[in-house]
VEXKEFI-714409 format. One line per 5 residues: number of its first residue (from 1); their letters; for each residue x, z, y of C-alpha. Coordinates in Angstrom, 2 decimals. Each point is the difference from the previous one (the first is absolute). Layout:
// VEXKEFI-714409
NUM	A	X,Z,Y | ...
END
This chain:
// VEXKEFI-714409
1	MLPDL	6.59,27.10,15.80 | 0.02,1.55,-3.52 | -3.27,1.99,0.36 | -1.44,-3.13,1.60 | 0.92,-2.26,-2.88
6	LDWLS	-1.45,2.59,-2.56 | -3.37,-0.22,1.96 | 0.07,-3.81,-0.23 | 0.71,0.07,-3.68 | -2.48,2.81,-0.48
11	LALVP	-2.79,-2.31,1.79 | 0.89,-2.77,-2.26 | -0.56,2.16,-3.03 | -3.47,1.20,0.87 | -2.31,-1.46,-2.81
16	GLGPA	-2.71,-2.49,1.38 | 1.81,-0.42,3.38 | 1.05,-3.78,0.23 | 1.68,-1.81,2.79 | -3.29,-0.67,1.74
21	LAGRL	-1.32,3.48,0.06 | 3.70,1.05,0.87 | 0.09,-2.03,2.73 | -3.40,1.02,1.56 | 1.38,3.56,-0.35
26	LDRFQ	3.08,-0.71,1.96 | -1.64,-1.97,2.67 | -2.16,3.37,0.69 | 2.67,2.70,-0.72 | 3.30,-2.07,0.54
31	TPRRI	2.17,1.93,-2.45 | -0.53,1.13,-3.71 | 0.63,3.70,1.06 | -2.98,-0.38,2.40 | -2.04,-1.26,-2.77
36	FDAPP	0.84,2.74,-2.36 | -0.89,2.64,2.86 | -3.22,-1.73,1.04 | -3.05,1.83,-0.54 | -2.73,-1.16,-2.36
41	ASLRS	-2.30,-1.12,2.95 | 2.47,-2.20,1.58 | 0.91,-1.67,-3.66 | -3.80,-0.74,-0.46 | -0.11,-2.23,3.12
46	IPGLG	2.34,-2.48,-1.67 | -1.91,-2.92,-1.19 | 0.19,-0.18,-4.09 | 1.66,3.26,-0.48 | -1.91,1.67,-3.00
51	SKTIA	-0.62,3.58,-0.50 | 2.23,0.29,-3.00 | 3.10,-1.34,2.01 | -0.87,2.36,2.94 | -0.18,2.77,-2.59
56	RLRDP	3.50,-0.91,-1.25 | 1.44,-0.24,3.56 | -0.97,3.54,0.54 | 0.52,1.46,-3.50 | 3.18,2.19,0.06
61	AVLSQ	0.56,-0.34,-3.77 | -0.23,-3.73,0.11 | 2.15,-0.19,3.04 | 2.49,2.18,-1.67 | 0.36,-2.17,-3.20
66	IRGQA	-0.01,-3.23,2.29 | 3.15,1.62,2.14 | 1.77,0.77,-3.42 | -0.27,-3.65,-0.99 | 1.01,-1.13,3.42
71	EDQLA	3.06,2.36,-0.01 | 0.98,-1.64,-3.46 | -0.41,-3.49,1.49 | 2.33,1.06,3.12 | 2.58,1.18,-2.49
76	WLARS	-0.30,-3.27,-2.12 | 0.43,-2.00,3.14 | 3.23,1.80,0.91 | 1.17,-0.49,-3.62 | -0.78,-3.68,-0.38
81	GTTVL	1.08,-1.14,3.38 | -3.60,-1.42,0.58 | -1.01,0.03,3.73 | -3.81,0.96,1.18 | -1.45,-1.39,3.19
86	TCQDP	-3.19,1.19,1.31 | -2.26,-2.26,2.02 | 0.93,1.84,3.12 | 3.90,-0.52,-0.54 | 1.63,-2.53,2.37
91	EFPTR	1.54,-1.80,-2.87 | -3.63,-0.45,-1.51 | -0.43,-3.95,0.06 | -2.24,-0.87,2.78 | -1.58,-2.87,-1.80
96	LLHIH	-1.43,2.47,-2.60 | -1.50,2.20,2.95 | -2.58,-2.59,0.83 | -1.47,-0.92,-3.28 | -3.28,1.41,-1.59
101	DPPLL	0.86,3.45,-1.55 | 3.69,0.15,0.64 | 1.94,2.16,-2.66 | 0.57,3.43,1.03 | 3.43,0.31,-1.48
106	LFCRG	2.82,-2.62,-1.05 | 2.40,1.17,-2.54 | 3.00,-2.19,0.31 | 3.11,-0.61,-1.76 | 2.69,-2.40,1.10
111	RLELL	0.56,-1.69,3.36 | -2.52,1.20,2.43 | 0.88,-2.60,2.77 | -1.56,-2.68,-2.12 | -3.43,1.63,1.12
116	SLPAV	0.60,-1.26,3.40 | 1.13,-3.55,-0.80 | -2.11,-3.12,-0.23 | -1.40,-0.13,-3.55 | -1.90,-2.57,-1.99
121	AVVGS	-1.97,0.97,-3.33 | 0.28,-2.28,-2.98 | -2.80,0.89,-2.76 | -1.63,-1.49,-2.89 | -1.04,0.22,-3.51
126	RAATG	1.44,2.59,-2.46 | -0.58,-2.71,-2.78 | 1.96,-2.71,2.08 | 1.07,-3.33,-1.52 | 3.52,-1.08,-0.03
131	YGERV	-0.84,-2.11,3.01 | -1.35,2.84,1.97 | 2.90,2.44,-0.72 | 2.36,-3.00,0.99 | -1.75,-0.60,3.21
136	GRELG	-0.34,3.94,0.93 | 3.72,0.32,-0.73 | 0.85,-3.03,2.12 | -2.12,1.34,2.92 | 1.52,3.40,-0.23
141	RELAN	3.57,-1.30,0.18 | -0.85,-2.45,2.87 | -2.00,2.59,2.10 | 2.97,2.37,-0.58 | 2.50,-2.55,0.86
146	HGIVV	-1.65,-0.30,3.53 | 0.42,3.91,0.46 | -3.65,0.77,-0.92 | -0.96,2.92,-2.07 | -1.94,-0.93,-3.28
151	LSGMA	-2.63,2.37,-0.60 | -1.89,0.20,-3.29 | -1.73,2.64,-2.30 | 2.85,0.09,-2.89 | -2.68,-1.07,-2.52
156	LGIDG	0.74,-2.58,-2.78 | 0.21,-3.76,0.70 | -0.08,-1.27,3.51 | 0.74,3.44,1.38 | 3.13,0.68,-1.95
161	AAHRG	1.16,-3.73,0.49 | -0.20,0.31,3.72 | 2.04,3.12,0.01 | 2.56,-1.49,-2.30 | 0.29,-3.00,2.32
166	ALDSS	0.77,2.00,2.95 | 2.57,1.93,-1.88 | 1.48,-3.27,-1.13 | 1.18,-0.72,3.41 | 1.02,3.42,0.86
171	GLTTG	-3.11,0.09,2.31 | -2.32,2.95,0.81 | -3.06,0.97,-1.98 | -2.62,2.55,0.03 | -2.02,1.17,-2.88
176	VLGCG	-3.17,1.87,0.52 | -1.16,2.01,-2.90 | -3.48,0.95,-1.42 | 1.29,3.15,-1.61 | 2.29,2.74,0.89
181	IDVIY	3.44,-0.84,1.58 | 1.68,1.40,-3.17 | -2.00,-1.88,-2.40 | 1.29,-3.24,-1.40 | -2.96,-2.18,-0.77
186	PRQHE	0.05,-2.45,-1.59 | 2.82,1.31,-2.45 | 1.26,-3.60,-0.17 | 1.02,0.27,3.61 | 2.33,3.01,-0.58
191	TLFAE	3.12,-1.97,1.23 | -1.76,-1.80,2.79 | -1.57,3.49,1.07 | 3.79,1.24,0.32 | 1.21,-2.98,1.64
196	VGRRG	-2.83,-0.22,2.68 | 0.48,3.89,0.70 | 3.94,-0.56,0.25 | 0.04,-3.18,2.06 | -3.34,-0.15,1.59
201	LLVSE	-3.00,2.48,0.63 | -2.46,1.46,-2.46 | -3.30,1.33,1.85 | -3.05,2.01,-1.60 | -2.71,2.00,1.88
206	YGPGI	0.03,2.03,-3.25 | 2.11,3.26,-0.77 | 2.17,0.34,-3.05 | -1.60,-0.08,-3.35 | -3.05,-1.89,0.92
211	GPARF	-0.70,-2.28,-2.84 | -1.28,-3.73,0.49 | -3.78,-0.21,0.03 | -2.40,-2.98,0.27 | -1.38,1.22,3.53
216	RFPAR	3.51,0.55,1.26 | 1.08,-3.49,-0.02 | -2.65,-1.61,2.49 | 1.04,3.04,2.34 | 3.56,-1.04,-0.41
221	NRIVS	-0.91,-3.63,1.21 | -1.05,1.04,3.37 | 3.62,1.40,0.50 | 1.54,-3.28,-1.17 | -2.10,-1.99,2.35
226	GLSLG	0.16,2.47,2.73 | 3.79,0.14,0.12 | 0.06,-3.81,0.07 | -0.42,-2.81,2.45 | -1.31,-2.26,-2.56
231	VVVVE	-0.89,0.03,-3.60 | 0.70,-2.96,-2.49 | -1.98,-0.28,-3.21 | 1.92,-2.10,-2.46 | -2.18,0.21,-3.00
236	AGSRS	-3.31,1.80,-0.42 | -3.06,-0.35,-2.35 | -3.57,0.35,1.51 | 0.10,3.89,-0.37 | 3.65,0.54,0.58
241	GALIT	1.09,3.03,1.88 | 2.12,-2.33,2.32 | -3.52,-1.12,1.33 | -0.58,3.78,1.11 | 3.40,-0.03,1.77
246	ARMAL	-0.99,-3.24,1.69 | -3.35,1.16,1.04 | 1.40,3.14,1.37 | 2.69,-2.02,2.07 | -2.96,-1.91,1.57
251	EQGRE	-1.56,3.34,1.08 | 3.27,1.03,1.33 | 0.57,-3.04,2.11 | 2.80,-1.30,-2.21 | 0.72,-3.59,-0.79
256	VFAVP	-0.92,-0.96,-3.65 | 1.90,-3.07,-1.90 | -0.68,-1.41,-3.24 | 2.11,-2.23,-2.36 | -2.07,-2.65,-1.74
261	GRVDS	0.19,-0.15,-3.67 | -1.31,-2.38,-2.75 | -3.65,-0.86,0.19 | -0.79,0.80,-3.52 | 1.78,3.27,-0.06
266	FRSRG	-2.25,3.07,0.13 | 3.00,1.95,1.66 | -0.26,-2.30,2.87 | -3.90,0.52,0.72 | 0.60,3.06,2.21
271	THELL	2.71,-1.79,2.15 | -1.93,-3.22,0.25 | -3.12,1.96,1.18 | 2.40,1.46,2.52 | 0.97,-3.33,1.27
276	RQGAT	-3.77,-0.92,0.17 | -0.74,2.86,2.25 | 2.70,-1.01,2.39 | 3.26,1.71,-1.16 | 3.07,-2.06,0.99
281	LVSSV	1.55,-2.01,-2.84 | 3.55,0.54,-0.76 | 2.28,-2.62,-1.47 | 3.12,1.27,1.49 | 1.23,3.24,1.57
286	DDILE	-0.07,-1.91,3.21 | -3.84,-0.02,-0.13 | -0.04,3.98,0.12 | 2.83,-0.02,2.74 | -1.81,-2.38,2.15
291	ELRFV	-3.32,1.74,-0.14 | 1.42,3.24,0.82 | 2.24,-1.52,2.70 | 3.16,1.33,-1.44 | 3.08,-1.34,1.69
296	TTDPM	2.53,-0.40,-2.51 | 3.39,-2.13,-0.80 | 0.53,-2.21,-2.93 | 1.02,2.23,-3.04 | 3.12,-2.19,-0.33
301	EDGKG	1.45,0.87,3.22 | 0.75,3.50,-1.53 | 0.73,-1.05,-3.58 | -3.27,0.91,-1.58 | -2.70,-1.86,-1.47
306	SGAGG	-0.20,-3.70,-0.89 | -0.80,-1.31,3.56 | -3.22,-1.55,-1.07 | -2.05,2.83,1.04 | -2.57,-0.91,-2.64
311	LQPET	-1.26,0.47,-3.50 | 2.35,-2.19,-2.01 | -1.39,-2.37,-2.86 | 0.91,1.26,-3.41 | 2.84,-1.74,-1.20
316	EEVDT	1.19,1.81,-2.98 | 0.42,-2.19,-2.96 | -1.58,1.48,-3.20 | 2.43,1.68,-2.07 | -0.54,-1.29,-3.61
321	DGLNP	3.34,1.41,-1.36 | -0.52,1.32,-3.79 | -3.30,-1.84,-0.28 | -1.21,-2.71,-2.34 | -1.63,-3.20,1.41
326	EESRV	-3.32,1.04,-0.53 | 0.45,3.56,1.69 | 1.85,-1.81,2.99 | -3.04,-2.39,0.38 | -2.33,2.87,0.23
331	LAGLD	2.16,1.96,2.27 | 0.35,-2.72,2.37 | -3.92,-0.61,-0.06 | -0.46,3.55,1.61 | 0.42,-0.57,3.75
336	TYPRD	-0.37,2.48,2.98 | -3.44,1.26,-0.84 | -1.17,1.14,-3.35 | -1.63,-2.50,-2.30 | -2.68,0.43,-2.61
341	IDSLA	0.47,-0.96,-3.56 | -2.22,-3.09,0.30 | 1.30,-1.47,3.13 | 3.80,0.85,-1.39 | -0.90,-1.78,-3.32
346	RAVGM	-1.17,-3.03,1.94 | 3.17,-0.21,2.16 | 2.31,0.41,-2.82 | -1.80,-2.10,-2.53 | -0.37,2.63,-2.82
351	EPARL	-2.51,1.40,-1.89 | -1.29,3.57,1.17 | 0.79,1.50,-3.43 | 3.42,-1.19,-0.18 | 0.33,1.03,3.89
356	HGILL	-1.02,3.47,-0.76 | 2.82,0.58,-2.37 | 2.71,-1.40,2.33 | -1.40,1.94,2.91 | 0.32,3.28,-2.10
361	QLEIM	3.51,-0.78,-0.71 | 0.76,-0.86,3.38 | -1.54,3.31,1.20 | 2.14,1.96,-2.71 | 3.14,-1.78,1.50
366	GRVRQ	-1.05,1.45,3.43 | -0.43,-3.61,1.43 | -3.80,0.33,0.61 | -2.62,2.48,0.42 | -3.59,-0.09,-0.84
371	LPGQQ	-2.71,1.02,2.75 | -3.67,0.94,-0.23 | -2.28,-2.82,-1.13 | 2.62,-1.42,-2.37 | 1.92,-1.55,3.02
376	YERIT	3.83,-0.25,-0.19 | 2.71,-0.23,2.57 | 3.84,-0.66,-0.22 | 2.29,2.94,0.71 | 2.33,-1.09,2.67
381	KGG	3.44,1.53,0.62 | -0.36,3.43,1.72 | -3.67,-0.10,-0.64
END
């Protein structure tokens, strides 16, 4: 087994050899060892395999260097308690085998059994509103209450909220990384990274030490959708990465869901476009369960959840402790979604110049935050 795994790790380290080309090589030669032993004429018959990559596969010096890197990875795997699954392992998730360009390897840390359980992905904007984070967290919690693995990409915003929601209910969650399995990104999620790795599962197709890069996140998204039965988009702008995940889900034959947002919010444009294109509208977790034909019991029967199974309206009263009357009025004027300075001034009956000063004071106090475009939103508890 040891030489075989070294061959697999070595194959994944060959420069210029991505999942698509590696898959074609395996289709032809069956094992990494046979690929490394194949004569140049046989390698040239593989569509898309260029002369430089063929030269690397036949160069003893290059292969020796790659082999050394693979041995270092193998030693790190043993020290860190990380498992690597090859696409030919029995434990490799079947759902991933049938997507376009399935990953060659999966580096896993945590509970491997989650790969075989029903899962739903919850994704959305990194720059989420308070509303979006609240809905993402509630959906994560409710799905987990029904025994469903909550999948997401460990990013800021909706992803992090969904993971936290699942953990809130002591449920199951899987985080798919767009970097090496040992790389914490974003740094703000250091605690979340540790919790998901300990109580759930972290997955990456990238080996240790591989940093985040823009091109790796769309690649990561195909695994998020591929591992799931359906993808729920909570909040997404018109160019959000969450829409890439939704498109990949459609290509993979997965169900796509979207949570409606406010019609004048740019963060809802992507989700509303998905709804126009036929995505299933989500107003409660029951919409997801019914579409995917999950047979579940009322969460109240096992002491979990609210029993409503839906997205609960925001009923938290505005905390005005320590605020003067003007500050309280401004804070109460900020609702679920961000408001620009002009509409807020009209809502609270205050001159914009005066309002600016009060908003600055509330921001210093940690009660509001300013967003791009001179928009403001109230910071809710836990947000």
